[in-house]
C-alpha positions in Angstrom: 117.1 107.7 68.0 119.3 111.4 67.8 122.4 111.9 69.4 120.2 113.1 72.8 121.7 112.3 76.4 118.8 110.2 77.7 118.6 108.0 74.7 121.9 107.4 74.9 121.8 106.5 78.7 119.0 104.3 78.1 120.7 102.3 75.4 123.7 101.6 77.5 121.6 99.9 79.8 119.3 98.1 77.3 123.2 96.7 76.3 124.6 95.8 80.1 121.6 96.4 82.1 123.9 94.3 85.0 126.8 96.5 85.4 128.0 98.4 88.1 127.3 102.0 87.3 127.7 103.9 90.2 129.0 103.1 93.4 128.3 106.5 96.2 131.2 106.1 99.0 129.9 108.2 101.5 132.3 110.0 104.0 133.7 110.1 106.7 133.1 106.7 108.5 129.2 106.2 108.6 128.9 103.0 106.7 126.8 104.4 103.8 127.3 102.9 100.6 124.8 102.6 97.5 126.2 100.7 94.4 123.7 100.8 91.4 123.9 98.4 88.2 122.8 100.4 84.9 119.6 99.4 85.3 118.8 100.1 88.9 120.1 103.6 88.5 118.0 103.5 85.4 114.9 102.7 87.3 116.1 105.1 90.0 116.3 108.2 87.5 112.7 106.8 85.9 110.7 107.4 89.2 111.5 110.1 89.9 111.0 111.5 86.2 107.7 110.4 86.5 107.4 112.5 89.4 108.6 115.3 88.6 106.2 115.2 85.0 103.4 113.9 87.1 104.0 117.2 89.1 103.5 119.7 86.2 107.2 119.9 84.9 107.0 120.5 81.2 109.1 119.7 78.5 111.5 122.9 78.2 111.1 123.4 81.6 114.3 124.0 84.6 114.8 122.2 87.2 117.1 123.3 90.0 120.1 121.4 91.2 121.1 122.3 95.1 122.6 119.5 96.5 125.7 118.2 97.0 127.2 115.1 95.2 125.4 112.1 95.7 123.2 109.2 94.1 120.1 112.0 93.7 122.3 114.3 91.8 123.2 112.3 88.8 119.4 110.5 89.2 117.5 114.1 88.9 119.9 115.0 86.6 119.0 112.0 84.3 115.4 112.0 85.3 115.2 115.7 83.7 116.8 114.4 80.5 114.2 111.4 80.4 111.1 113.8 80.2 112.8 116.7 78.1 113.2 119.2 81.3 116.4 121.3 81.8 118.8 120.5 84.5 120.3 123.3 86.1 123.1 123.3 88.1 122.9 125.5 91.4 126.1 126.6 93.3 125.5 125.8 96.8 127.7 128.0 98.3 125.7 130.9 97.1 124.0 132.9 99.7 120.3 134.0 99.8 120.7 136.9 97.5 122.9 134.8 94.8 120.3 131.9 94.8 117.6 134.4 94.6 119.6 135.9 91.5 120.1 132.2 90.2 116.7 131.0 90.7 115.3 134.0 88.9 117.7 134.0 86.0 116.9 130.9 85.2 113.5 130.6 85.3 113.4 127.7 88.2 110.3 125.8 87.9 111.4 123.2 90.3 114.0 122.5 92.7 115.6 119.9 94.4 118.0 120.3 97.3 119.5 119.0 100.0 117.9 119.4 103.6 121.1 121.7 104.5 120.9 123.7 102.8 116.8 124.2 103.4 116.8 127.8 105.4 118.8 129.2 102.2 116.1 127.8 100.0 113.0 128.8 101.9 114.5 132.8 102.5 114.6 132.9 99.0 111.5 131.7 97.9 109.2 134.7 98.4 111.4 136.6 96.1 111.3 133.7 93.3 108.0 133.9 90.9 108.4 131.1 89.1 109.3 128.2 91.5 106.6 125.7 92.3 107.8 122.5 93.0 109.9 121.5 95.6 112.1 118.1 96.5 114.1 118.0 99.6 116.7 115.3 99.8 117.3 114.1 103.9 116.3 114.6 106.8 115.1 118.4 108.7 112.8 121.0 108.3 112.2 121.6 104.5 111.1 124.6 102.8 107.3 125.1 102.7 105.8 122.9 100.4 108.7 120.2 99.9 108.0 117.0 99.2 110.8 114.0 100.7 112.7 112.5 97.8 111.8 109.7 99.3 108.6 110.3 98.3 108.9 111.8 95.5 110.7 108.8 94.2 108.0 106.2 95.3 105.5 107.9 93.5 106.7 107.2 90.3 106.8 103.8 88.4 110.1 102.3 87.0 109.4 102.2 83.9 110.0 104.6 80.8 106.9 105.4 78.6 108.1 109.1 78.1 107.5 110.6 74.5 110.3 111.2 72.0 113.2 112.7 72.4 115.5 115.6 70.3 119.1 116.5 69.4 117.3 120.2 69.7 116.8 119.3 74.0 118.3 121.6 76.3 121.5 121.4 79.0 122.4 124.5 80.8 125.3 124.8 82.7 125.5 127.8 85.0 129.0 129.2 85.2 130.9 132.3 86.7 130.3 134.6 90.3 134.0 134.7 91.0 134.3 137.7 88.9 130.6 138.8 88.4 126.9 137.3 88.3 126.9 133.6 86.8 125.5 132.8 83.7 123.8 129.9 82.1 125.6 128.6 78.8 122.6 126.5 77.1 123.4 123.9 75.2 122.1 121.4 72.9 122.4 117.7 73.9 123.7 116.8 70.8 126.9 119.8 70.3 127.4 118.7 74.1 127.9 115.1 73.6 130.6 116.0 70.8 132.4 118.8 72.6 132.2 118.3 76.3 132.1 114.3 75.9 134.2 113.8 72.9 131.4 111.8 70.7 131.8 108.9 72.9 135.4 108.8 72.6 137.2 111.7 74.2 140.5 110.2 73.3 139.6 108.5 69.9 137.6 109.0 67.1 134.1 109.5 67.8 130.8 107.9 67.1 130.1 108.2 63.2 125.7 107.4 64.8 124.1 107.0 67.9 123.5 103.6 67.4 127.3 103.1 67.5 128.1 104.2 71.0 126.0 101.3 73.0 127.4 98.9 69.7 131.1 99.6 71.6 130.6 99.0 75.2 128.9 95.8 73.9 132.4 95.0 71.9 134.3 96.3 75.0 134.5 95.1 78.8 134.4 96.9 82.2 136.5 97.4 84.6 137.5 101.0 84.2 136.3 103.5 86.9 136.0 107.1 86.9 136.3 109.2 89.9 135.3 113.1 89.7 136.4 114.6 93.1 134.9 117.9 92.4 131.8 119.0 93.1 129.1 117.7 90.2 127.8 121.3 90.4 130.8 122.2 88.5 130.3 121.6 84.7 134.2 119.5 84.7 132.7 116.4 86.9 128.9 116.5 85.5 131.1 115.7 82.4 133.8 113.5 83.4 130.9 111.5 84.7 128.7 110.7 81.3 131.5 109.8 80.0 132.3 107.2 82.1 129.1 106.0 82.0 128.8 106.5 77.9 131.5 104.4 78.6 129.5 102.3 80.3 131.9 101.8 83.0 132.1 102.4 86.7 131.7 105.6 88.4 132.5 106.8 91.6 130.8 109.7 94.1 131.9 111.2 97.1 129.5 113.6 99.2 132.2 116.3 99.3 136.0 116.5 99.2 138.2 115.0 102.1 141.6 113.6 100.6 142.2 111.0 103.1 138.5 109.4 101.8 139.4 110.2 98.8 142.6 107.7 98.1 141.3 105.3 100.3 138.6 105.0 97.7 141.3 105.0 94.9 142.7 101.9 96.5 138.8 100.3 97.5 137.3 100.8 94.2 140.6 100.3 92.3 139.9 103.6 90.6 141.0 104.6 87.1 141.3 107.9 86.3 140.7 110.9 88.9 139.1 114.3 87.9 140.1 117.0 90.2 140.4 121.2 90.0 144.0 122.4 90.0 146.9 122.2 93.1 143.8 123.2 95.5 142.6 119.5 95.0 145.8 117.4 94.7 148.3 119.0 97.0 146.1 117.5 100.1 146.6 114.4 98.2 150.3 114.5 98.6 150.2 115.7 102.0 148.1 112.7 102.8 150.5 110.6 100.7 153.5 111.6 102.5 151.9 111.4 105.6 149.3 109.1 107.4 148.1 107.4 103.9 152.0 106.6 102.7 151.1 103.2 102.4 147.9 103.5 99.9 148.0 101.5 97.1 147.6 103.7 93.8 148.6 100.9 91.5 144.8 101.0 89.2 144.8 104.7 88.8 146.2 105.6 85.5 145.5 108.9 85.1 144.6 112.3 87.3 143.2 114.9 85.1 142.9 118.6 86.2 140.1 121.1 84.7 139.5 124.8 85.7 143.1 125.3 87.0 146.5 124.5 86.1 148.4 121.7 88.0 151.8 123.4 89.1 154.7 121.6 88.1 155.8 121.5 91.5 153.0 119.5 92.7 152.5 117.5 89.7 156.0 116.5 90.1 155.8 115.4 94.0 152.9 113.3 92.9 154.8 112.1 90.2 157.6 110.4 92.5 154.3 108.8 94.6 152.5 107.1 91.7 155.2 107.3 88.8 153.0 104.9 86.4 150.3 107.2 86.7 149.8 110.0 83.7 149.5 113.7 85.1 147.1 115.4 82.7 146.5 119.1 82.6 143.4 119.3 80.6 142.1 123.1 78.7 138.0 123.6 78.0 135.4 125.6 79.3 131.2 125.7 79.8 131.5 127.2 76.9 133.5 124.9 74.9 133.4 121.6 76.4 137.4 120.4 75.8 140.0 122.1 73.9 143.0 120.4 74.6 145.6 118.7 76.8 149.0 120.9 77.6 152.1 119.2 75.9 155.0 117.7 77.9 157.1 120.7 77.5 154.6 122.8 79.0 155.7 124.4 82.1 157.3 127.9 83.6 160.2 127.8 80.9 158.0 127.9 78.1 154.2 128.6 79.4 150.8 126.5 79.6 151.3 125.3 76.0 148.4 123.1 74.8 148.1 120.6 71.8 144.2 121.5 70.6 141.8 119.6 68.9 141.0 121.3 64.9 138.1 123.2 65.8 140.6 125.1 67.6 142.1 128.4 66.8 143.2 132.1 68.2 141.5 134.9 66.9 141.3 138.6 67.0 138.5 139.6 69.2 138.0 142.5 66.9 137.9 141.0 63.4 137.5 137.5 64.6 140.5 136.4 62.1 143.1 134.0 63.3 146.3 136.0 64.3 149.8 135.2 62.9 151.9 132.8 65.1 153.0 135.1 68.3 150.7 137.5 68.4 148.4 137.3 71.2 144.8 136.7 70.3 141.7 135.1 72.3 140.9 131.9 72.1 137.9 130.6 69.9 136.2 127.3 68.8 134.0 126.9 66.1 131.1 123.5 65.4 129.6 122.0 68.1 129.3 125.3 70.2 126.5 126.5 73.0 123.5 128.6 71.6 124.5 131.1 73.8 123.8 132.4 77.5 120.4 131.8 78.8 118.5 135.2 79.2 121.9 137.3 78.5 121.3 138.5 74.4 124.0 141.0 74.9 126.6 138.6 76.5 125.7 136.1 73.9 125.9 139.0 71.2 129.6 139.7 72.4 130.6 135.9 73.0 129.4 133.7 70.0 129.7 135.0 65.5 129.4 133.4 62.7 132.6 133.1 60.2 133.1 131.8 57.2 129.7 130.2 57.3 130.2 128.3 60.8 129.1 129.7 64.6 131.8 130.2 66.9 132.7 131.0 70.7 134.8 133.4 71.8 136.1 132.5 74.9 138.0 134.5 77.8 141.5 133.2 77.6 144.3 135.1 75.7 146.9 133.5 74.1 149.3 132.5 71.5 149.7 130.0 68.7 153.0 128.8 67.5 153.5 127.9 63.7 152.8 124.4 64.5 149.3 124.7 65.8 150.1 124.8 69.7 148.8 127.3 71.7 150.2 128.9 74.7 147.3 130.4 77.1 148.6 133.5 78.5 145.4 133.7 80.9 141.9 134.6 81.4 141.6 138.4 79.5 139.6 139.4 82.4 142.0 139.1 84.9 144.9 141.0 82.9 146.5 143.0 85.6 147.4 146.5 83.5 150.5 148.0 85.1 152.1 151.0 84.1 151.1 149.6 80.5 152.8 146.3 80.9 150.2 143.4 81.1 150.7 140.6 83.2 148.6 137.6 83.7 147.9 136.0 86.9 148.3 132.4 86.1 152.0 133.3 85.0 153.0 134.4 88.1 150.9 132.3 90.7 152.6 129.3 88.8 155.8 131.2 89.9 154.7 131.7 93.6 153.6 128.3 93.7 157.3 126.9 92.6 158.6 127.6 96.3 159.0 125.0 98.5 157.5 127.2 101.4 154.1 128.5 99.5 151.3 126.1 99.4 148.7 128.1 97.8 148.7 131.5 96.1 146.4 134.0 94.3 147.6 137.2 92.0 145.3 140.0 91.6 145.5 143.6 90.7 145.2 146.6 92.7 144.7 150.2 92.3 148.3 152.0 92.3 148.5 156.1 92.2 151.7 155.5 90.1 151.2 152.6 87.6 147.6 152.1 88.0 147.7 148.8 89.1 150.3 147.0 90.8 150.6 143.1 90.8 149.7 141.8 94.0 150.1 138.3 95.7 148.1 136.5 98.4 150.1 133.7 100.0 148.9 130.6 102.0 152.6 129.1 103.7 153.3 126.0 104.1 152.3 124.3 107.6 155.6 125.4 109.9 157.2 127.7 106.8 156.5 130.9 109.7 159.9 132.0 108.5 158.4 133.0 104.6 159.2 136.6 103.9 157.8 139.2 101.6 161.4 139.6 100.2 161.7 135.8 99.9 158.7 135.8 97.9 160.1 138.1 95.5 163.7 136.7 95.4 162.7 133.6 94.2 160.1 134.9 92.1 162.7 137.3 89.8 164.4 134.3 88.8 161.8 133.0 87.0 159.7 136.3 86.0 160.2 140.0 84.4 160.6 142.4 87.0 157.3 144.0 86.2 155.7 141.2 87.3 157.3 140.7 90.5 154.5 141.1 93.0 154.7 144.6 94.7 152.3 143.6 97.5 152.6 140.5 99.0 149.8 139.1 101.7 149.7 136.2 103.6 147.0 134.6 104.3 146.1 131.2 106.7 143.8 129.9 104.2 143.1 130.9 100.2 139.8 131.2 99.4 138.6 129.0 96.9 135.2 127.9 95.0 134.3 124.4 96.3 136.1 122.7 93.0 138.8 124.6 93.6 138.6 127.5 91.2 140.2 130.8 91.8 138.2 133.3 93.6 139.8 136.6 92.2 137.1 139.0 94.0 138.5 137.5 97.4 142.1 138.1 96.4 141.9 141.4 95.5 139.6 142.3 98.4 142.5 140.9 100.6 144.8 142.3 98.4 144.3 145.9 98.5 143.5 145.5 102.1 147.0 145.7 103.0 148.3 149.3 102.4 151.6 148.8 103.5 153.0 147.2 99.9 154.9 144.6 101.7 
């Protein structure tokens, strides 16, 4: 047995077959709920795996998942892993041209998609040469030649009977799209197990051999419930799901993020840990808890963790007042590194976003790849269990991955400093850094200051062209409901108490809604366009 995700999952199935593995709590009010034990989930994945194999999907070929959250998403990922095919996540917000790019860039052989996206899939097909097998989830007119999911599942055997697998089998996570075209991060499954899944113990000692994972599950009970609330099409939620399964615990899924339904499920399923992405997902939960669902029981909730976006101090404090027993975690990581660390307790507007990272993470000079001195800015990098590179992009791979002292490293996009104790302070994404008159401004720092204003619901910051300064700091602000009197001057006065003068937004544009990805990640292209469209400098 190797560190292969399918092998590891099957070892847990064989250890606790009757334990509840997955609950799909659909919403709103449809009554559609599915509960699967580990044995039932395994059998469902086996059926689809046999169908894909019998349909000509070979080891190493790529299968796209163009799906909302649901049993079918996880079933398809597991089915791919079982036959050594490579699952590839597809952003369901993409329009035709973006889908064509991803389908072609990823060399998709097969695609499993929700019926809701049938028109987009059908439109993209004529420009996608490699796709030869389609499976549609749900009713509706499908793309030409698509097989209904229920039919595909019924055609496969429930047993295993698969060929031996390897720790070298691939797993691809497509990331990006807010600052450029998406790129596929290629992981060996062994490396992903240790960097993205914590080696079977994200906060403890990783397993020393593959068999130990099931041994730990056998020695422990059930009772923990994991609830990844962001779309599974983003790496964070898929990895959180596998962490829950690797513990032999229960995972809860919703088709989409609806705050009131999320809270009802937390109470009903006695959820232990929720993962989400930033204020965009936590703030609506706070609003519901202070309004129509103020009597929801959150006592089983042990932790709420955010990855991909920072939880502001303001929203964290609001949630902490409602659930004081719940641990709030700002986690730091990426599709290229997995988990790097968690923000320190003193992290915040006064000292910045400070992270105590693992011993494989460092801050290095991007030119020399050598560690920077304490206090000097550099880029975050990680060594050891890192990806193989970007699929179909040798140029970007060469720019991002390097060898040093006999180890392979990945250079992340985050700028940071490091102190004498090894704690890093994340400055922000280098690609979003605003150069205004020679001063560097990181949007994340300004956004944190903006969101500390009681009348600001959400905000994004971007640089827009300026004749004098090259670029100026611009903010797109979504006021709280009822905060009609909020002005640009009030926003700037608030920021002056928290930021240096050159970081104050010179342009403030108000909007009814901040545009983000379905997982809550910032859409800086949109913010830049909106901010640049306002010529008043208000």
